[in-house]
C-alpha positions in Angstrom: 83.7 103.3 141.2 81.7 100.7 142.0 80.9 103.0 145.0 79.4 105.4 142.9 77.0 102.6 141.4 75.7 101.5 145.1 74.8 104.6 146.2 73.0 105.4 142.6 70.3 102.9 143.5 70.0 104.1 147.0 67.3 106.8 145.7 65.2 104.2 144.1 65.5 101.5 147.0 63.8 104.8 148.9 61.0 105.2 146.3 60.2 101.4 146.1 59.7 101.4 150.3 57.8 104.3 150.4 55.4 102.9 147.2 55.4 99.2 149.8 54.5 101.8 153.1 51.4 103.7 150.5 50.3 100.4 149.2 50.4 98.9 153.0 48.3 101.8 154.0 45.8 101.9 151.6 45.4 97.9 152.0 44.8 98.5 155.1 42.6 101.3 154.8 40.3 99.5 151.9 40.3 96.2 154.4 38.7 98.6 157.3 36.2 100.0 154.6 35.4 96.5 153.4 34.9 94.4 157.4 32.7 98.1 157.8 30.4 97.3 155.0 30.3 93.7 156.3 29.3 93.9 159.4 26.3 96.2 158.3 22.6 93.6 159.5 19.7 92.7 157.5 19.6 92.3 154.0 21.6 94.3 151.6 20.2 96.1 148.8 21.3 96.3 145.5 23.9 99.4 145.9 24.9 98.1 149.4 26.1 94.6 147.3 27.6 96.6 144.7 29.8 98.7 147.1 30.8 95.8 149.2 31.9 93.8 145.9 33.4 97.1 144.7 35.5 97.5 147.4 36.8 93.4 148.0 37.7 94.0 144.1 39.9 96.3 145.3 41.3 95.2 147.8 42.3 91.9 145.7 43.8 94.5 143.3 46.1 96.2 145.8 47.3 92.7 147.5 47.7 91.2 143.7 50.2 94.9 143.0 52.0 94.6 146.3 53.0 91.0 145.7 54.3 91.6 142.2 56.5 95.0 143.9 57.9 92.3 146.5 58.7 90.0 144.0 61.0 92.4 142.2 
């Protein structure tokens, strides 16, 4: 009986691993985009500043989610 219970948890663990992998890829992509926005020379206009802050917000939110997923 115990073996059956352990095998039932395997798909959920794989699902969580897949979610964490997808989240990591998203964080890497957002980080890349944020760094590209930061590298821009000269003063930014309002639209560029909005895009930069939006990328930072998205990156922070993804990092929070990854910490919450890791804790569970």
